[in-house]
BADO-306747 format. One record per atom (N, C-alpha, C, CB): x, y, z; residue in one letter; atom name; residue number from 0. Coordinates in Angstrom, 2 decimals, always signed. Glycine has a CB too. Layout:
N
> X/Y/Z/A/CA/NUM
...
END
This chain:
155
> -20.44/-16.11/+5.22/X/N/0
> -19.38/-17.03/+5.57/X/CA/0
> -19.35/-18.17/+4.57/X/C/0
> -19.56/-17.55/+6.99/X/CB/0
> -18.16/-18.59/+4.20/X/N/1
> -18.00/-19.71/+3.27/X/CA/1
> -18.24/-21.00/+4.04/X/C/1
> -16.59/-19.69/+2.61/X/CB/1
> -19.06/-21.88/+3.45/X/N/2
> -19.36/-23.15/+4.09/X/CA/2
> -18.06/-23.93/+4.26/X/C/2
> -20.40/-23.96/+3.27/X/CB/2
> -17.86/-24.49/+5.42/X/N/3
> -16.67/-25.27/+5.69/X/CA/3
> -15.51/-24.46/+6.25/X/C/3
> -16.24/-25.94/+4.46/X/CB/3
> -15.63/-23.14/+6.23/X/N/4
> -14.57/-22.29/+6.77/X/CA/4
> -14.88/-21.99/+8.23/X/C/4
> -14.43/-20.96/+5.95/X/CB/4
> -13.93/-22.23/+9.08/X/N/5
> -14.12/-21.95/+10.51/X/CA/5
> -13.96/-20.47/+10.76/X/C/5
> -13.11/-22.76/+11.36/X/CB/5
> -14.78/-19.94/+11.63/X/N/6
> -14.65/-18.55/+12.04/X/CA/6
> -13.49/-18.45/+13.03/X/C/6
> -15.97/-18.01/+12.67/X/CB/6
> -12.52/-17.56/+12.76/X/N/7
> -11.41/-17.46/+13.70/X/CA/7
> -11.89/-16.97/+15.06/X/C/7
> -10.33/-16.52/+13.16/X/CB/7
> -11.32/-17.55/+16.10/X/N/8
> -11.67/-17.12/+17.45/X/CA/8
> -10.42/-16.55/+18.11/X/C/8
> -12.25/-18.30/+18.29/X/CB/8
> -10.59/-15.49/+18.90/X/N/9
> -9.43/-14.92/+19.57/X/CA/9
> -8.87/-15.89/+20.61/X/C/9
> -9.80/-13.59/+20.24/X/CB/9
> -7.56/-15.90/+20.72/X/N/10
> -6.92/-16.72/+21.74/X/CA/10
> -6.06/-15.81/+22.60/X/C/10
> -6.06/-17.85/+21.10/X/CB/10
> -5.80/-16.24/+23.81/X/N/11
> -5.00/-15.42/+24.70/X/CA/11
> -3.51/-15.65/+24.49/X/C/11
> -5.37/-15.71/+26.14/X/CB/11
> -3.14/-16.80/+23.94/X/N/12
> -1.73/-17.10/+23.73/X/CA/12
> -1.47/-17.19/+22.23/X/C/12
> -1.32/-18.43/+24.44/X/CB/12
> -0.50/-16.43/+21.79/X/N/13
> -0.09/-16.49/+20.38/X/CA/13
> +1.41/-16.69/+20.36/X/C/13
> -0.50/-15.18/+19.60/X/CB/13
> +1.87/-17.51/+19.45/X/N/14
> +3.29/-17.78/+19.33/X/CA/14
> +3.74/-17.43/+17.92/X/C/14
> +3.61/-19.25/+19.68/X/CB/14
> +4.97/-16.97/+17.81/X/N/15
> +5.51/-16.54/+16.54/X/CA/15
> +6.90/-17.14/+16.37/X/C/15
> +5.57/-15.00/+16.44/X/CB/15
> +7.22/-17.52/+15.14/X/N/16
> +8.56/-18.02/+14.87/X/CA/16
> +9.02/-17.48/+13.53/X/C/16
> +8.59/-19.57/+14.89/X/CB/16
> +10.19/-16.90/+13.54/X/N/17
> +10.84/-16.42/+12.33/X/CA/17
> +12.24/-17.00/+12.28/X/C/17
> +10.87/-14.86/+12.27/X/CB/17
> +12.78/-17.09/+11.10/X/N/18
> +14.16/-17.54/+10.93/X/CA/18
> +14.89/-16.48/+10.13/X/C/18
> +14.23/-18.93/+10.24/X/CB/18
> +16.19/-16.37/+10.35/X/N/19
> +17.02/-15.43/+9.60/X/CA/19
> +18.36/-16.09/+9.32/X/C/19
> +17.20/-14.09/+10.38/X/CB/19
> +18.92/-15.79/+8.14/X/N/20
> +20.22/-16.34/+7.80/X/CA/20
> +20.97/-15.38/+6.89/X/C/20
> +20.08/-17.72/+7.13/X/CB/20
> +22.27/-15.48/+6.95/X/N/21
> +23.09/-14.67/+6.07/X/CA/21
> +22.91/-15.15/+4.64/X/C/21
> +24.59/-14.72/+6.49/X/CB/21
> +23.26/-14.28/+3.69/X/N/22
> +22.98/-14.59/+2.29/X/CA/22
> +24.21/-14.67/+1.41/X/C/22
> +22.06/-13.58/+1.74/X/CB/22
> +25.37/-14.32/+1.93/X/N/23
> +26.56/-14.23/+1.09/X/CA/23
> +26.85/-12.81/+0.66/X/C/23
> +26.40/-15.11/-0.12/X/CB/23
> +25.87/-11.91/+0.80/X/N/24
> +26.09/-10.48/+0.60/X/CA/24
> +26.25/-9.88/+1.98/X/C/24
> +24.91/-9.80/-0.21/X/CB/24
> +27.36/-9.20/+2.22/X/N/25
> +27.65/-8.68/+3.55/X/CA/25
> +26.50/-7.83/+4.08/X/C/25
> +28.94/-7.87/+3.53/X/CB/25
> +26.01/-8.17/+5.28/X/N/26
> +24.97/-7.40/+5.93/X/CA/26
> +23.57/-7.63/+5.40/X/C/26
> +25.28/-5.97/+5.82/X/CB/26
> +23.40/-8.55/+4.48/X/N/27
> +22.06/-8.85/+3.95/X/CA/27
> +21.57/-10.13/+4.60/X/C/27
> +22.08/-9.00/+2.38/X/CB/27
> +20.31/-10.11/+5.07/X/N/28
> +19.73/-11.23/+5.81/X/CA/28
> +18.44/-11.66/+5.13/X/C/28
> +19.47/-10.84/+7.29/X/CB/28
> +18.29/-12.97/+4.95/X/N/29
> +17.05/-13.54/+4.43/X/CA/29
> +16.23/-13.99/+5.62/X/C/29
> +17.33/-14.73/+3.44/X/CB/29
> +15.03/-13.45/+5.74/X/N/30
> +14.12/-13.79/+6.85/X/CA/30
> +12.97/-14.62/+6.29/X/C/30
> +13.59/-12.50/+7.56/X/CB/30
> +12.48/-15.54/+7.11/X/N/31
> +11.36/-16.38/+6.70/X/CA/31
> +10.43/-16.57/+7.89/X/C/31
> +11.85/-17.75/+6.17/X/CB/31
> +9.15/-16.55/+7.59/X/N/32
> +8.13/-16.91/+8.57/X/CA/32
> +6.94/-17.49/+7.80/X/C/32
> +7.70/-15.67/+9.43/X/CB/32
> +6.39/-18.56/+8.32/X/N/33
> +5.34/-19.29/+7.61/X/CA/33
> +5.79/-19.53/+6.18/X/C/33
> +3.98/-18.51/+7.65/X/CB/33
> +5.10/-19.01/+5.17/X/N/34
> +5.51/-19.19/+3.78/X/CA/34
> +6.00/-17.87/+3.15/X/C/34
> +4.34/-19.76/+2.95/X/CB/34
> +6.38/-16.92/+3.99/X/N/35
> +6.86/-15.62/+3.53/X/CA/35
> +8.37/-15.51/+3.69/X/C/35
> +6.16/-14.48/+4.30/X/CB/35
> +8.99/-14.86/+2.73/X/N/36
> +10.43/-14.63/+2.76/X/CA/36
> +10.68/-13.17/+2.42/X/C/36
> +11.20/-15.58/+1.76/X/CB/36
> +11.61/-12.54/+3.14/X/N/37
> +11.92/-11.14/+2.85/X/CA/37
> +13.36/-10.85/+3.22/X/C/37
> +10.97/-10.20/+3.60/X/CB/37
> +13.88/-9.81/+2.62/X/N/38
> +15.28/-9.42/+2.81/X/CA/38
> +15.34/-8.21/+3.74/X/C/38
> +15.95/-9.09/+1.45/X/CB/38
> +16.31/-8.22/+4.64/X/N/39
> +16.61/-7.08/+5.51/X/CA/39
> +18.10/-6.79/+5.34/X/C/39
> +16.24/-7.38/+7.03/X/CB/39
> +18.43/-5.52/+5.15/X/N/40
> +19.83/-5.10/+5.02/X/CA/40
> +20.26/-4.32/+6.23/X/C/40
> +20.03/-4.27/+3.75/X/CB/40
> +21.49/-4.51/+6.63/X/N/41
> +22.08/-3.63/+7.63/X/CA/41
> +22.23/-2.24/+7.01/X/C/41
> +23.44/-4.18/+8.13/X/CB/41
> +22.37/-1.21/+7.84/X/N/42
> +22.48/+0.15/+7.31/X/CA/42
> +23.84/+0.42/+6.68/X/C/42
> +22.23/+1.16/+8.43/X/CB/42
> +23.88/+1.39/+5.79/X/N/43
> +25.13/+1.76/+5.12/X/CA/43
> +26.17/+2.23/+6.13/X/C/43
> +24.88/+2.86/+4.07/X/CB/43
> +25.74/+2.78/+7.26/X/N/44
> +26.68/+3.22/+8.30/X/CA/44
> +27.50/+2.05/+8.84/X/C/44
> +25.92/+3.89/+9.45/X/CB/44
> +27.00/+0.82/+8.69/X/N/45
> +27.71/-0.37/+9.14/X/CA/45
> +28.46/-1.04/+7.99/X/C/45
> +26.74/-1.36/+9.76/X/CB/45
> +28.51/-0.38/+6.83/X/N/46
> +29.17/-0.96/+5.68/X/CA/46
> +28.33/-1.95/+4.91/X/C/46
> +30.43/-1.61/+6.10/X/CB/46
> +27.04/-1.94/+5.17/X/N/47
> +26.12/-2.87/+4.51/X/CA/47
> +25.46/-2.17/+3.31/X/C/47
> +25.03/-3.37/+5.50/X/CB/47
> +24.76/-2.96/+2.50/X/N/48
> +24.14/-2.42/+1.29/X/CA/48
> +23.09/-1.35/+1.59/X/C/48
> +23.50/-3.55/+0.50/X/CB/48
> +22.28/-1.56/+2.61/X/N/49
> +21.26/-0.58/+2.97/X/CA/49
> +20.19/-0.39/+1.91/X/C/49
> +21.90/+0.73/+3.24/X/CB/49
> +20.03/-1.37/+1.01/X/N/50
> +19.05/-1.24/-0.07/X/CA/50
> +17.65/-1.67/+0.36/X/C/50
> +19.49/-2.08/-1.28/X/CB/50
> +17.57/-2.66/+1.23/X/N/51
> +16.28/-3.13/+1.74/X/CA/51
> +16.02/-2.43/+3.07/X/C/51
> +16.26/-4.69/+1.90/X/CB/51
> +14.88/-2.72/+3.66/X/N/52
> +14.59/-2.19/+4.99/X/CA/52
> +15.69/-2.60/+5.94/X/C/52
> +13.22/-2.67/+5.50/X/CB/52
> +16.05/-1.69/+6.85/X/N/53
> +17.03/-2.01/+7.88/X/CA/53
> +16.30/-2.54/+9.11/X/C/53
> +17.89/-0.75/+8.23/X/CB/53
> +17.00/-3.21/+10.03/X/N/54
> +16.31/-3.72/+11.22/X/CA/54
> +15.53/-2.65/+12.00/X/C/54
> +17.32/-4.35/+12.14/X/CB/54
> +16.08/-1.44/+12.24/X/N/55
> +15.26/-0.45/+12.95/X/CA/55
> +14.02/-0.04/+12.15/X/C/55
> +16.09/+0.78/+13.26/X/CB/55
> +14.15/+0.09/+10.83/X/N/56
> +12.97/+0.44/+10.02/X/CA/56
> +11.93/-0.66/+10.06/X/C/56
> +13.39/+0.70/+8.56/X/CB/56
> +12.38/-1.91/+10.01/X/N/57
> +11.46/-3.03/+10.08/X/CA/57
> +10.75/-3.06/+11.43/X/C/57
> +12.20/-4.36/+9.84/X/CB/57
> +11.50/-2.85/+12.52/X/N/58
> +10.90/-2.82/+13.85/X/CA/58
> +9.88/-1.69/+13.97/X/C/58
> +11.99/-2.65/+14.92/X/CB/58
> +10.27/-0.49/+13.56/X/N/59
> +9.36/+0.65/+13.67/X/CA/59
> +8.13/+0.47/+12.78/X/C/59
> +10.09/+1.94/+13.30/X/CB/59
> +8.32/-0.09/+11.58/X/N/60
> +7.15/-0.34/+10.72/X/CA/60
> +6.23/-1.36/+11.36/X/C/60
> +7.60/-0.82/+9.32/X/CB/60
> +6.79/-2.30/+12.12/X/N/61
> +5.96/-3.28/+12.82/X/CA/61
> +5.11/-2.62/+13.90/X/C/61
> +6.84/-4.36/+13.44/X/CB/61
> +5.69/-1.68/+14.63/X/N/62
> +4.93/-0.95/+15.64/X/CA/62
> +3.79/-0.18/+14.96/X/C/62
> +5.84/+0.03/+16.43/X/CB/62
> +4.11/+0.51/+13.88/X/N/63
> +3.11/+1.33/+13.19/X/CA/63
> +2.02/+0.48/+12.54/X/C/63
> +3.78/+2.20/+12.13/X/CB/63
> +2.41/-0.61/+11.87/X/N/64
> +1.39/-1.44/+11.24/X/CA/64
> +0.52/-2.13/+12.28/X/C/64
> +2.04/-2.49/+10.34/X/CB/64
> +1.07/-2.45/+13.43/X/N/65
> +0.26/-2.99/+14.52/X/CA/65
> -0.80/-1.96/+14.91/X/C/65
> +1.16/-3.37/+15.74/X/CB/65
> -0.40/-0.69/+14.95/X/N/66
> -1.35/+0.36/+15.29/X/CA/66
> -2.47/+0.49/+14.28/X/C/66
> -0.64/+1.67/+15.41/X/CB/66
> -2.14/+0.55/+13.02/X/N/67
> -3.16/+0.71/+11.97/X/CA/67
> -4.10/-0.49/+11.98/X/C/67
> -2.50/+0.87/+10.57/X/CB/67
> -3.53/-1.70/+12.04/X/N/68
> -4.35/-2.91/+12.03/X/CA/68
> -5.24/-2.99/+13.26/X/C/68
> -3.47/-4.16/+11.95/X/CB/68
> -4.69/-2.73/+14.44/X/N/69
> -5.50/-2.84/+15.66/X/CA/69
> -6.57/-1.78/+15.74/X/C/69
> -4.61/-2.76/+16.88/X/CB/69
> -6.29/-0.58/+15.25/X/N/70
> -7.33/+0.46/+15.24/X/CA/70
> -8.50/-0.01/+14.39/X/C/70
> -6.76/+1.80/+14.69/X/CB/70
> -8.22/-0.64/+13.24/X/N/71
> -9.32/-1.19/+12.42/X/CA/71
> -10.06/-2.29/+13.16/X/C/71
> -8.76/-1.73/+11.09/X/CB/71
> -9.34/-3.20/+13.81/X/N/72
> -9.97/-4.31/+14.53/X/CA/72
> -10.82/-3.79/+15.69/X/C/72
> -8.89/-5.28/+15.05/X/CB/72
> -10.28/-2.86/+16.46/X/N/73
> -11.01/-2.32/+17.60/X/CA/73
> -12.25/-1.57/+17.14/X/C/73
> -10.10/-1.38/+18.43/X/CB/73
> -12.14/-0.85/+16.04/X/N/74
> -13.31/-0.15/+15.50/X/CA/74
> -14.38/-1.16/+15.07/X/C/74
> -12.90/+0.75/+14.30/X/CB/74
> -13.97/-2.17/+14.33/X/N/75
> -14.93/-3.19/+13.89/X/CA/75
> -15.60/-3.86/+15.07/X/C/75
> -14.24/-4.24/+13.02/X/CB/75
> -14.79/-4.28/+16.04/X/N/76
> -15.34/-5.00/+17.20/X/CA/76
> -16.24/-4.11/+18.05/X/C/76
> -14.22/-5.54/+18.05/X/CB/76
> -16.00/-2.80/+18.04/X/N/77
> -16.80/-1.87/+18.83/X/CA/77
> -17.94/-1.23/+18.05/X/C/77
> -15.94/-0.80/+19.38/X/CB/77
> -18.13/-1.64/+16.79/X/N/78
> -19.20/-1.08/+15.97/X/CA/78
> -18.97/+0.38/+15.60/X/C/78
> -20.50/-1.21/+16.69/X/CB/78
> -17.71/+0.80/+15.55/X/N/79
> -17.37/+2.18/+15.18/X/CA/79
> -17.14/+2.23/+13.67/X/C/79
> -16.11/+2.68/+15.96/X/CB/79
> -17.80/+3.14/+13.00/X/N/80
> -17.73/+3.24/+11.54/X/CA/80
> -16.49/+4.01/+11.10/X/C/80
> -18.99/+3.93/+11.00/X/CB/80
> -15.35/+3.38/+11.26/X/N/81
> -14.07/+3.98/+10.86/X/CA/81
> -13.99/+3.99/+9.35/X/C/81
> -12.87/+3.21/+11.48/X/CB/81
> -13.63/+5.16/+8.79/X/N/82
> -13.44/+5.23/+7.35/X/CA/82
> -12.07/+4.68/+6.97/X/C/82
> -13.59/+6.68/+6.85/X/CB/82
> -11.04/+5.31/+7.46/X/N/83
> -9.67/+4.86/+7.18/X/CA/83
> -8.76/+5.32/+8.30/X/C/83
> -9.17/+5.40/+5.81/X/CB/83
> -7.57/+4.75/+8.32/X/N/84
> -6.55/+5.16/+9.29/X/CA/84
> -5.20/+5.11/+8.59/X/C/84
> -6.56/+4.24/+10.56/X/CB/84
> -4.40/+6.12/+8.84/X/N/85
> -3.02/+6.11/+8.37/X/CA/85
> -2.15/+6.65/+9.49/X/C/85
> -2.84/+6.95/+7.05/X/CB/85
> -0.89/+6.28/+9.46/X/N/86
> -0.03/+6.69/+10.55/X/CA/86
> +1.38/+6.96/+10.08/X/C/86
> -0.02/+5.65/+11.62/X/CB/86
> +2.11/+7.65/+10.92/X/N/87
> +3.55/+7.86/+10.72/X/CA/87
> +4.24/+7.57/+12.05/X/C/87
> +3.85/+9.33/+10.23/X/CB/87
> +5.49/+7.16/+11.94/X/N/88
> +6.31/+6.93/+13.12/X/CA/88
> +7.68/+7.53/+12.86/X/C/88
> +6.41/+5.40/+13.47/X/CB/88
> +8.19/+8.20/+13.85/X/N/89
> +9.53/+8.79/+13.78/X/CA/89
> +10.29/+8.34/+15.02/X/C/89
> +9.47/+10.36/+13.68/X/CB/89
> +11.56/+8.09/+14.84/X/N/90
> +12.37/+7.68/+15.98/X/CA/90
> +13.74/+8.34/+15.88/X/C/90
> +12.51/+6.13/+16.05/X/CB/90
> +14.33/+8.57/+17.03/X/N/91
> +15.68/+9.13/+17.10/X/CA/91
> +16.54/+8.20/+17.93/X/C/91
> +15.68/+10.58/+17.70/X/CB/91
> +17.75/+7.94/+17.43/X/N/92
> +18.71/+7.11/+18.14/X/CA/92
> +20.02/+7.88/+18.20/X/C/92
> +18.90/+5.71/+17.44/X/CB/92
> +20.42/+8.22/+19.41/X/N/93
> +21.68/+8.94/+19.64/X/CA/93
> +22.55/+8.05/+20.52/X/C/93
> +21.43/+10.35/+20.31/X/CB/93
> +23.54/+7.42/+19.92/X/N/94
> +24.40/+6.49/+20.66/X/CA/94
> +25.21/+7.21/+21.74/X/C/94
> +25.33/+5.76/+19.70/X/CB/94
> +25.41/+8.51/+21.60/X/N/95
> +26.19/+9.27/+22.58/X/CA/95
> +25.34/+9.69/+23.78/X/C/95
> +26.80/+10.50/+21.93/X/CB/95
> +24.04/+9.48/+23.73/X/N/96
> +23.16/+9.92/+24.82/X/CA/96
> +22.17/+8.81/+25.16/X/C/96
> +22.40/+11.22/+24.43/X/CB/96
> +22.69/+7.68/+25.58/X/N/97
> +21.85/+6.53/+25.91/X/CA/97
> +21.42/+6.56/+27.37/X/C/97
> +22.59/+5.23/+25.60/X/CB/97
> +20.20/+6.10/+27.62/X/N/98
> +19.67/+6.05/+28.98/X/CA/98
> +20.30/+4.93/+29.79/X/C/98
> +18.15/+5.87/+28.94/X/CB/98
> +20.81/+3.92/+29.12/X/N/99
> +21.44/+2.78/+29.80/X/CA/99
> +22.79/+2.50/+29.17/X/C/99
> +20.53/+1.53/+29.74/X/CB/99
> +23.70/+1.98/+29.97/X/N/100
> +25.02/+1.63/+29.45/X/CA/100
> +25.04/+0.23/+28.84/X/C/100
> +26.05/+1.70/+30.57/X/CB/100
> +24.12/-0.63/+29.26/X/N/101
> +24.15/-2.02/+28.84/X/CA/101
> +23.28/-2.32/+27.62/X/C/101
> +23.71/-2.89/+29.97/X/CB/101
> +22.47/-1.36/+27.18/X/N/102
> +21.57/-1.56/+26.03/X/CA/102
> +21.56/-0.32/+25.17/X/C/102
> +20.14/-1.91/+26.51/X/CB/102
> +21.34/-0.51/+23.88/X/N/103
> +21.10/+0.62/+22.99/X/CA/103
> +19.59/+0.74/+22.80/X/C/103
> +21.84/+0.44/+21.62/X/CB/103
> +19.07/+1.91/+23.07/X/N/104
> +17.63/+2.18/+22.96/X/CA/104
> +17.41/+3.39/+22.07/X/C/104
> +17.00/+2.41/+24.35/X/CB/104
> +16.24/+3.44/+21.47/X/N/105
> +15.85/+4.68/+20.82/X/CA/105
> +15.75/+5.75/+21.91/X/C/105
> +14.49/+4.53/+20.03/X/CB/105
> +16.12/+6.97/+21.57/X/N/106
> +15.99/+8.07/+22.54/X/CA/106
> +14.57/+8.62/+22.55/X/C/106
> +16.98/+9.18/+22.22/X/CB/106
> +13.92/+8.62/+21.40/X/N/107
> +12.57/+9.16/+21.31/X/CA/107
> +11.82/+8.46/+20.18/X/C/107
> +12.60/+10.69/+21.08/X/CB/107
> +10.53/+8.27/+20.38/X/N/108
> +9.66/+7.70/+19.36/X/CA/108
> +8.37/+8.51/+19.36/X/C/108
> +9.38/+6.17/+19.63/X/CB/108
> +7.90/+8.86/+18.17/X/N/109
> +6.64/+9.60/+18.04/X/CA/109
> +5.77/+8.93/+16.99/X/C/109
> +6.90/+11.09/+17.67/X/CB/109
> +4.54/+8.66/+17.36/X/N/110
> +3.56/+8.11/+16.43/X/CA/110
> +2.45/+9.13/+16.25/X/C/110
> +2.99/+6.75/+16.95/X/CB/110
> +1.93/+9.20/+15.03/X/N/111
> +0.80/+10.08/+14.75/X/CA/111
> -0.16/+9.33/+13.84/X/C/111
> +1.26/+11.42/+14.11/X/CB/111
> -1.43/+9.33/+14.22/X/N/112
> -2.47/+8.66/+13.43/X/CA/112
> -3.48/+9.68/+12.94/X/C/112
> -3.16/+7.57/+14.27/X/CB/112
> -3.98/+9.47/+11.72/X/N/113
> -5.07/+10.26/+11.16/X/CA/113
> -6.19/+9.28/+10.86/X/C/113
> -4.61/+11.07/+9.86/X/CB/113
> -7.34/+9.50/+11.49/X/N/114
> -8.49/+8.62/+11.33/X/CA/114
> -9.61/+9.39/+10.65/X/C/114
> -8.97/+8.05/+12.69/X/CB/114
> -10.33/+8.75/+9.75/X/N/115
> -11.47/+9.39/+9.10/X/CA/115
> -12.75/+8.63/+9.43/X/C/115
> -11.27/+9.45/+7.56/X/CB/115
> -13.87/+9.36/+9.37/X/N/116
> -15.18/+8.74/+9.59/X/CA/116
> -15.56/+8.57/+11.04/X/C/116
> -15.21/+7.44/+8.93/X/CB/116
> -14.76/+9.13/+11.96/X/N/117
> -15.04/+8.97/+13.39/X/CA/117
> -15.02/+10.34/+14.07/X/C/117
> -14.02/+8.02/+14.05/X/CB/117
> -15.60/+10.41/+15.24/X/N/118
> -15.57/+11.63/+16.04/X/CA/118
> -14.21/+11.72/+16.74/X/C/118
> -16.74/+11.66/+17.08/X/CB/118
> -13.84/+12.89/+17.24/X/N/119
> -12.60/+12.99/+18.02/X/CA/119
> -12.58/+12.04/+19.22/X/C/119
> -12.40/+14.41/+18.50/X/CB/119
> -13.71/+11.87/+19.89/X/N/120
> -13.76/+10.97/+21.05/X/CA/120
> -13.55/+9.52/+20.61/X/C/120
> -15.12/+11.11/+21.78/X/CB/120
> -14.17/+9.13/+19.49/X/N/121
> -13.98/+7.77/+18.99/X/CA/121
> -12.52/+7.55/+18.58/X/C/121
> -14.92/+7.49/+17.79/X/CB/121
> -11.92/+8.54/+17.93/X/N/122
> -10.52/+8.43/+17.52/X/CA/122
> -9.64/+8.22/+18.75/X/C/122
> -10.07/+9.69/+16.75/X/CB/122
> -9.88/+8.99/+19.80/X/N/123
> -9.11/+8.84/+21.03/X/CA/123
> -9.26/+7.46/+21.64/X/C/123
> -9.52/+9.88/+22.03/X/CB/123
> -10.47/+6.95/+21.64/X/N/124
> -10.74/+5.62/+22.18/X/CA/124
> -10.02/+4.55/+21.36/X/C/124
> -12.25/+5.35/+22.22/X/CB/124
> -10.03/+4.68/+20.04/X/N/125
> -9.39/+3.69/+19.18/X/CA/125
> -7.87/+3.70/+19.34/X/C/125
> -9.76/+3.95/+17.71/X/CB/125
> -7.28/+4.89/+19.41/X/N/126
> -5.83/+4.99/+19.58/X/CA/126
> -5.42/+4.48/+20.96/X/C/126
> -5.35/+6.45/+19.39/X/CB/126
> -6.18/+4.81/+21.99/X/N/127
> -5.89/+4.30/+23.34/X/CA/127
> -5.99/+2.78/+23.37/X/C/127
> -6.86/+4.90/+24.37/X/CB/127
> -6.95/+2.23/+22.65/X/N/128
> -7.08/+0.77/+22.58/X/CA/128
> -5.86/+0.13/+21.96/X/C/128
> -8.32/+0.39/+21.78/X/CB/128
> -5.34/+0.73/+20.90/X/N/129
> -4.10/+0.23/+20.29/X/CA/129
> -2.96/+0.26/+21.30/X/C/129
> -3.73/+1.05/+19.05/X/CB/129
> -2.83/+1.36/+22.04/X/N/130
> -1.74/+1.50/+23.00/X/CA/130
> -1.81/+0.42/+24.09/X/C/130
> -1.77/+2.89/+23.64/X/CB/130
> -3.00/+0.05/+24.50/X/N/131
> -3.16/-0.97/+25.53/X/CA/131
> -2.93/-2.38/+24.98/X/C/131
> -4.54/-0.88/+26.14/X/CB/131
> -3.20/-2.59/+23.71/X/N/132
> -3.26/-3.96/+23.18/X/CA/132
> -2.01/-4.40/+22.40/X/C/132
> -4.44/-4.08/+22.29/X/CB/132
> -1.27/-3.48/+21.82/X/N/133
> -0.16/-3.86/+20.95/X/CA/133
> +1.11/-4.17/+21.77/X/C/133
> +0.13/-2.73/+19.94/X/CB/133
> +1.61/-5.40/+21.71/X/N/134
> +2.82/-5.74/+22.48/X/CA/134
> +4.06/-5.01/+21.96/X/C/134
> +3.05/-7.24/+22.44/X/CB/134
> +4.08/-4.65/+20.71/X/N/135
> +5.23/-3.92/+20.17/X/CA/135
> +5.27/-2.51/+20.72/X/C/135
> +5.18/-3.89/+18.63/X/CB/135
> +4.11/-1.84/+20.70/X/N/136
> +4.05/-0.50/+21.30/X/CA/136
> +4.35/-0.59/+22.79/X/C/136
> +2.65/+0.13/+21.06/X/CB/136
> +3.82/-1.60/+23.46/X/N/137
> +4.07/-1.77/+24.89/X/CA/137
> +5.54/-1.91/+25.19/X/C/137
> +3.32/-2.97/+25.41/X/CB/137
> +6.26/-2.64/+24.35/X/N/138
> +7.70/-2.80/+24.55/X/CA/138
> +8.43/-1.48/+24.36/X/C/138
> +8.25/-3.85/+23.58/X/CB/138
> +8.01/-0.70/+23.38/X/N/139
> +8.61/+0.62/+23.15/X/CA/139
> +8.31/+1.53/+24.34/X/C/139
> +8.08/+1.25/+21.84/X/CB/139
> +7.05/+1.60/+24.72/X/N/140
> +6.64/+2.52/+25.79/X/CA/140
> +7.28/+2.15/+27.13/X/C/140
> +5.12/+2.52/+25.93/X/CB/140
> +7.51/+0.86/+27.37/X/N/141
> +8.11/+0.44/+28.63/X/CA/141
> +9.61/+0.70/+28.69/X/C/141
> +7.84/-1.03/+28.86/X/CB/141
> +10.25/+0.84/+27.55/X/N/142
> +11.71/+0.96/+27.56/X/CA/142
> +12.23/+2.35/+27.20/X/C/142
> +12.29/-0.02/+26.62/X/CB/142
> +11.38/+3.19/+26.66/X/N/143
> +11.82/+4.50/+26.18/X/CA/143
> +11.03/+5.59/+26.91/X/C/143
> +11.64/+4.62/+24.64/X/CB/143
> +11.74/+6.52/+27.50/X/N/144
> +11.07/+7.57/+28.29/X/CA/144
> +10.30/+8.55/+27.40/X/C/144
> +12.10/+8.33/+29.12/X/CB/144
> +10.82/+8.84/+26.22/X/N/145
> +10.22/+9.87/+25.36/X/CA/145
> +9.42/+9.24/+24.23/X/C/145
> +11.31/+10.79/+24.79/X/CB/145
> +8.20/+8.80/+24.55/X/N/146
> +7.28/+8.24/+23.56/X/CA/146
> +6.05/+9.12/+23.52/X/C/146
> +6.91/+6.75/+23.89/X/CB/146
> +5.72/+9.60/+22.34/X/N/147
> +4.56/+10.48/+22.17/X/CA/147
> +3.64/+9.87/+21.12/X/C/147
> +5.00/+11.94/+21.76/X/CB/147
> +2.36/+9.79/+21.43/X/N/148
> +1.35/+9.31/+20.48/X/CA/148
> +0.31/+10.40/+20.33/X/C/148
> +0.71/+7.96/+20.95/X/CB/148
> +0.10/+10.83/+19.11/X/N/149
> -0.91/+11.86/+18.82/X/CA/149
> -1.85/+11.32/+17.74/X/C/149
> -0.25/+13.21/+18.38/X/CB/149
> -3.00/+11.96/+17.64/X/N/150
> -3.95/+11.57/+16.59/X/CA/150
> -4.79/+12.77/+16.22/X/C/150
> -4.85/+10.38/+17.04/X/CB/150
> -5.41/+12.65/+15.06/X/N/151
> -6.35/+13.66/+14.60/X/CA/151
> -7.42/+13.00/+13.74/X/C/151
> -5.63/+14.78/+13.80/X/CB/151
> -8.52/+13.69/+13.61/X/N/152
> -9.57/+13.25/+12.71/X/CA/152
> -9.39/+14.04/+11.43/X/C/152
> -11.02/+13.45/+13.33/X/CB/152
> -9.20/+13.32/+10.33/X/N/153
> -8.93/+13.97/+9.06/X/CA/153
> -10.02/+13.74/+8.06/X/C/153
> -7.64/+13.50/+8.49/X/CB/153
> -9.87/+14.40/+6.94/X/N/154
> -10.88/+14.27/+5.88/X/CA/154
> -10.40/+13.48/+4.73/X/C/154
> -11.31/+15.58/+5.40/X/CB/154
END
């Protein structure tokens, strides 16, 4: 530990603030949080540039990155010698077959993780821990009937 550096402690309450604004390019949004800035484009289907990540891609990448990061954290905190973790996420949105009339939801979401350096039982425990702890995954799982999470131990 570096002298003078405080060890981070977990807290039960976390708050987040982001800002977004139009940029003068139709459908392009400048987002900012803390000292980070990034561009999000609406999809080409909406007449937007579609060159940067779209809002659904950004949301889905957030769910997936939460999974990869939390699996590492849970492994570290549990003394599990995780080698690496990678994941994929797929989603389907069919506007003609929505579960609700008042909201647009993804129809299906599938996540798949590949973990190395762990046993199948440890991999299952780590993925289950992510599912219980990630608020993004929780929001998806609570609102979408067809959510599938799979994992494997890879080399």
